[in-house]
C-alpha positions in Angstrom: -14.2 17.9 34.5 -16.7 19.3 32.0 -16.4 22.0 29.4 -19.0 24.2 31.0 -16.7 24.7 33.9 -14.2 26.5 31.7 -14.0 30.3 31.3 -14.8 30.3 27.6 -16.3 32.9 25.3 -20.1 32.4 25.3 -20.1 31.7 21.5 -17.4 29.1 21.7 -19.1 27.5 24.8 -22.4 27.3 23.0 -20.8 25.7 19.9 -19.1 23.1 22.1 -22.4 22.3 23.9 -24.3 22.1 20.6 -21.7 19.6 19.3 -22.6 17.3 22.1 -19.2 17.5 24.0 -19.6 17.5 27.7 -16.7 15.6 29.5 -13.1 16.3 28.7 -10.5 13.7 27.8 -7.4 13.4 30.1 -5.2 15.6 27.8 -7.9 18.3 27.6 -8.5 18.3 31.4 -4.8 18.6 32.1 -4.1 21.4 29.6 -7.2 23.5 28.8 -7.4 25.6 32.0 -3.8 26.6 31.8 -3.8 27.2 28.1 -6.8 29.5 28.3 -4.8 31.9 30.5 -1.9 31.9 28.0 0.4 29.3 29.5 2.8 27.5 27.1 2.1 23.8 26.8 4.2 20.7 26.1 1.8 17.8 25.8 2.7 14.1 25.3 -0.3 12.1 24.1 -0.9 9.4 21.6 -3.3 9.9 18.6 -7.0 9.7 19.3 -6.8 11.3 22.8 -8.5 14.6 21.8 -5.4 16.7 21.6 -6.6 18.6 18.6 -9.4 20.2 20.6 -6.9 20.7 23.4 -5.1 23.4 21.3 -8.0 24.6 19.1 -10.2 25.7 22.0 -7.7 28.0 23.6 -6.6 29.2 20.2 -10.2 30.2 19.2 -10.8 31.8 22.7 -7.6 33.9 22.3 -8.8 35.3 18.9 -11.9 37.0 20.3 -9.9 40.2 20.6 -8.2 42.0 17.8 -8.6 42.2 14.0 -7.1 40.3 11.1 -4.8 42.0 8.6 -3.7 41.0 5.1 -0.9 38.4 5.0 -0.7 38.4 8.8 -2.4 35.4 10.5 -3.1 35.7 14.2 -2.6 31.9 14.9 -0.3 29.4 13.2 -0.7 25.6 13.4 2.1 23.5 12.0 1.4 19.9 11.1 3.6 17.3 9.2 1.1 16.0 6.6 -1.7 17.3 4.3 -4.1 14.8 5.7 -3.7 16.0 9.3 -3.9 19.6 8.1 -7.3 18.9 6.4 -8.5 17.2 9.6 -7.5 20.1 11.8 -9.3 22.5 9.5 -12.5 20.5 9.8 -12.3 20.6 13.6 -11.7 24.3 13.4 -14.7 24.9 11.2 -16.8 22.8 13.6 -15.7 24.7 16.7 -15.8 28.2 15.0 -19.3 27.8 13.7 -20.6 30.4 16.1 -18.0 33.0 15.2 -16.6 34.7 12.2 -13.1 33.3 12.5 -11.5 32.3 9.2 -8.8 29.8 8.3 -6.8 28.6 5.3 -4.6 25.7 4.4 -1.0 26.0 3.1 -0.2 22.4 2.0 1.3 20.8 -1.1 -0.8 19.6 -4.0 -2.8 22.8 -4.3 -2.2 25.9 -6.4 -0.1 28.7 -5.0 -2.3 31.4 -6.4 -5.4 30.2 -4.5 -3.5 30.1 -1.3 -1.9 33.5 -2.0 -5.3 35.0 -2.6 -6.6 33.7 0.8 -3.6 35.2 2.5 -4.0 38.6 0.8 -7.6 38.7 2.1 -6.4 38.0 5.7 -7.1 34.9 7.8 -7.3 34.3 11.6 -5.8 30.8 11.6 -3.2 29.5 9.3 -2.9 25.7 9.1 0.3 24.7 7.3 2.9 22.1 6.5 6.5 23.5 7.0 7.7 23.2 3.4 4.7 25.0 1.8 4.7 27.7 4.5 8.4 28.5 3.9 7.7 28.7 0.1 5.1 31.4 0.8 7.4 33.2 3.3 10.1 33.4 0.6 7.5 34.8 -1.9 6.6 37.4 0.7 3.0 36.2 0.7 2.8 35.8 4.5 4.2 37.7 7.5 4.4 36.0 10.9 5.0 39.1 13.0 1.3 39.1 14.2 1.1 35.5 15.4 -0.4 35.4 18.9 -0.7 31.6 19.2 1.7 29.0 17.7 0.9 25.3 17.7 3.2 22.5 16.6 1.3 19.2 16.3 2.8 15.8 15.9 6.3 17.2 16.7 7.8 13.7 16.8 6.6 13.1 13.2 8.2 16.4 12.2 11.4 15.1 13.6 11.2 11.7 11.9 10.5 13.3 8.5 13.4 15.8 8.8 11.1 18.9 9.1 12.4 20.1 12.5 15.0 22.6 11.0 12.2 24.1 8.9 10.0 24.3 12.0 12.7 26.0 14.0 13.3 28.5 11.2 9.5 29.3 11.2 9.3 29.6 15.0 12.2 32.2 15.0 10.1 34.4 12.6 7.2 34.6 15.1 7.0 37.2 18.0 8.7 36.3 21.3 5.5 37.2 23.1 3.4 34.5 21.4 1.7 31.6 23.3 3.2 28.3 22.1 1.8 24.8 22.4 3.7 21.7 21.3 2.1 18.3 21.1 3.8 15.0 20.4 2.9 11.3 20.6 6.3 10.5 22.0 9.1 12.3 23.9 12.8 12.1 23.2 15.8 14.4 23.7 15.3 16.3 20.5 11.7 17.1 21.4 12.8 18.1 24.9 15.5 20.4 23.4 12.9 22.2 21.2 10.6 22.6 24.2 13.3 24.1 26.3 14.5 26.5 23.5 11.2 27.7 22.2 8.6 27.3 25.0 8.5 29.7 27.9 8.1 27.9 31.3 5.8 25.3 29.7 3.3 23.1 31.5 4.5 19.6 30.7 1.7 17.1 30.5 2.1 13.4 29.7 -1.2 11.6 29.7 0.0 8.4 28.0 3.4 6.9 28.6 5.8 6.3 25.8 4.7 3.6 23.3 1.3 3.1 24.8 -1.2 1.0 22.9 -4.9 1.4 23.6 -6.4 -1.4 25.6 -9.4 -1.2 23.2 -7.3 -2.8 20.4 -6.8 -6.6 20.1 -3.5 -7.5 18.4 -2.6 -10.5 16.4 0.5 -11.5 14.3 0.5 -14.0 11.4 4.1 -15.3 10.7 4.4 -16.5 7.1 6.3 -19.7 6.8 7.9 -19.7 3.3 10.8 -21.5 1.8 12.2 -18.5 -0.2 12.3 -14.9 0.8 11.5 -13.9 -2.7 8.1 -15.6 -2.4 7.0 -13.9 0.8 5.3 -11.0 -0.9 3.2 -13.3 -3.0 2.3 -15.5 -0.1 1.4 -12.5 2.1 -1.2 -11.5 -0.6 -2.7 -15.0 -0.4 -2.8 -14.7 3.4 -4.3 -11.2 3.2 -7.2 -12.5 1.1 -7.7 -15.4 3.5 -7.9 -13.0 6.5 -10.3 -10.7 4.8 -12.5 -13.6 3.7 -12.6 -15.2 7.2 -13.3 -12.0 9.0 -15.5 -10.4 6.4 -18.6 -10.1 8.5 -16.7 -8.5 11.4 -14.9 -5.9 9.2 -16.9 -2.6 9.0 -14.0 -1.1 7.1 -10.2 -1.5 7.3 -7.0 0.3 6.6 -4.2 -1.9 5.1 -0.7 -0.4 5.6 2.3 -1.2 3.3 5.8 0.1 3.8 6.4 0.9 0.1 4.2 3.0 -2.2 4.7 0.5 -5.1 3.4 -2.3 -2.8 0.3 -0.2 -2.1 -0.7 -0.2 -5.8 0.1 -3.9 -6.2 -1.8 -5.0 -3.2 -4.8 -2.9 -4.2 -4.8 -4.3 -7.7 -4.5 -7.8 -6.4 -7.6 -7.3 -4.1 -9.6 -5.7 -6.9 -8.9 -8.7 -9.2 -10.3 -11.0 -6.5 -13.4 -8.8 -6.1 -12.6 -7.0 -2.9 -13.9 -3.4 -2.8 -10.8 -1.4 -2.3 -8.9 1.8 -3.2 -5.3 3.0 -2.6 -3.8 6.2 -1.2 -0.1 7.2 -1.0 2.1 10.3 -1.2 2.6 10.2 -5.0 -1.1 10.8 -5.6 -2.4 14.4 -6.3 -4.0 16.0 -3.2 -7.4 16.3 -4.9 -7.3 12.6 -5.6 -6.3 11.7 -2.1 -9.0 13.9 -0.6 -11.6 12.3 -2.9 -10.5 8.8 -1.9 -10.7 9.7 1.8 -14.2 11.2 1.4 -15.4 8.0 -0.3 -13.9 5.9 2.5 -15.6 7.9 5.2 -18.9 7.7 3.4 -18.6 3.9 3.0 -18.4 3.7 -0.8 -15.7 1.1 -0.3 -14.5 -1.1 2.5 -10.8 -1.5 2.3 -8.2 1.4 2.1 -4.7 0.3 1.2 -2.3 3.0 2.4 1.3 4.0 2.9 2.3 5.6 6.2 1.0 8.9 4.9 -2.3 7.9 6.3 -1.1 6.5 9.6 -1.6 9.8 11.4 -4.1 12.5 11.3 -7.1 10.5 10.1 -10.1 10.7 12.3 -12.4 7.9 11.1 -14.1 6.5 14.3 -15.7 3.5 12.5 -12.4 1.8 11.4 -12.9 -1.7 12.8 -9.6 -3.3 11.6 -6.0 -2.2 10.8 -3.9 -4.7 8.9 -0.2 -4.3 8.6 0.7 -6.0 5.3 4.3 -5.2 6.2 5.9 -4.8 9.7 6.9 -1.2 9.9 10.6 -0.5 9.8 10.2 2.2 12.5 8.7 0.5 15.5 6.8 3.7 16.6 5.0 3.6 13.3 3.3 0.4 14.5 1.7 2.4 17.3 0.5 5.2 15.0 -0.9 2.7 12.5 -3.0 0.7 14.8 -4.1 3.9 16.5 -6.4 4.3 13.5 -8.7 1.8 15.1 -10.2 1.5 18.7 -11.0 5.3 18.7 -13.7 7.2 20.4 -14.4 4.4 22.9 -14.8 1.7 20.2 -13.1 -1.6 20.1 -10.6 -2.4 17.3 -8.6 -5.2 15.8 -5.0 -5.1 14.6 -3.5 -7.8 12.4 0.1 -7.9 11.2 1.5 -10.1 8.4 5.1 -10.9 9.2 7.6 -12.6 6.8 10.7 -14.4 8.0 12.8 -11.4 6.9 10.7 -9.1 9.2 11.1 -11.0 12.5 13.8 -8.6 13.7 11.5 -5.6 13.0 8.7 -7.4 14.9 11.1 -7.9 17.8 11.8 -4.2 17.8 8.0 -3.5 18.0 7.6 -5.9 20.9 10.5 -4.3 22.7 9.0 -0.9 22.3 5.6 -1.8 23.6 7.1 -3.9 26.4 5.5 -7.3 25.7 5.3 -10.1 23.2 2.4 -10.2 20.7 0.4 -13.3 20.1 1.7 -15.1 17.0 0.2 -17.6 14.6 2.2 -19.5 12.0 0.8 -19.8 8.5 2.0 -21.8 5.6 0.6 -21.4 2.1 -1.4 -24.4 0.8 0.5 -26.6 -1.6 -1.9 -25.7 -4.4 -1.2 -22.0 -4.0 2.6 -22.6 -3.9 2.4 -24.7 -7.0 0.3 -22.1 -8.8 2.5 -19.2 -7.9 5.7 -21.0 -8.9 4.2 -22.1 -12.2 3.2 -18.5 -12.9 6.6 -17.2 -12.1 8.3 -19.8 -14.2 6.0 -18.9 -17.2 6.9 -15.2 -16.7 10.6 -15.9 -16.7 10.3 -17.9 -20.0 8.5 -15.0 -21.6 11.3 -12.6 -20.6 14.1 -14.9 -21.8 15.8 -13.4 -24.9 15.7 -15.6 -28.1 18.9 -16.4 -29.9 19.3 -14.9 -33.3 19.5 -18.3 -35.0 17.7 -21.4 -33.9 19.4 -24.7 -33.1 18.3 -26.1 -36.5 20.3 -23.5 -38.3 17.2 -21.6 -39.5 16.9 -17.9 -38.9 14.9 -17.3 -35.7 12.0 -14.9 -35.7 13.2 -11.4 -35.2 12.5 -9.8 -31.8 10.4 -6.7 -31.7 12.5 -3.7 -32.7 15.3 -5.8 -34.3 16.1 -4.7 -37.8 17.3 -6.8 -40.7 20.8 -6.1 -41.5 21.1 -4.5 -45.0 23.3 -6.4 -47.4 23.3 -9.6 -45.4 22.4 -12.8 -47.4 18.7 -13.6 -47.1 17.3 -17.2 -46.8 17.5 -19.2 -50.0 19.7 -16.6 -51.6 23.3 -16.9 -52.7 25.8 -14.2 -52.1 27.4 -12.7 -55.3 31.0 -12.6 -54.4 
């Protein structure tokens, strides 16, 4: 089915045609016709399937009638992360180029005053994360009584992050007569309950079964053989550099995921020391810094992006050729969302996972979720690297070892930094007067 067959406003239809879109994706074909006539939608589709356009097109079409009032948006789109909110707004600006519809972001990391000013002027579409939106509701900066269309995107992620109570509180503040669309990469009982409670006779569409991985993505697992679990992190950094060197010509750009934010910084610094062009992004960074990093990554200023799971969803970068899991994700479903950053828009992709001995159970959970075993390769660090790493650790331990106050020869040891000489105590080569 093609977009020209839909009953769209002529300006929106012209914008879609000018953007080069002709054929619909499966999720768009299954939902757009019903959504355009006001039907509630419960869509189950993995990332990269075109679901953002599946809810933005009917939202924009519904806003052709009516006017915008101060503090009263006509459409509300709830998303779990700042990165996804920014992506949604970019799609909105592209599709609304032929109209005068306005939007604003309510996300953390930006000033309340700027967001409040936008709300006072009035906007058509409000794209928000739950926490920041509730802050503005409590400050009486926004009123949801005029919401005509409500969208909850990445509902499963909302559930994982503990945002669902906030989402339900926000939904109860919107009119009963609204049109609601809920999209999720996976379906479970909690999502089904929310759908039954807050959607009115929804059209349920599932275009990709639970835990589906794109056939465009090749997957490979490297199992690190190490003698001590405490050495796995160091050996995995060696393996990472080996993989990047061997596949350097094939890597257009790559996202390297770590489970912990502190590991993101360590891995990025390690790669920089070894002359790999890389930068880091994680949740502790200010929003303006994260946005600048993503803009440089999209423009090709650097090749390797080391990220926490904050970047595993909501990033639309069609040219990502490789995804590397430095750690096996603790949540098996995060594996699907991570590798979904590659193999998008019809392109092929490559996923590489580095697995330590202590992560084999997590790897097994991933394989159970996707329904098949992944090809594995054993890797053991070269003896020279093992020797170098252990020598370096031994030297670091010696430097941290506290010195005794008096040496074995009976002579006063050099005072440690910050240690004061005791007043009144006999000094070397002096006799006490007692």
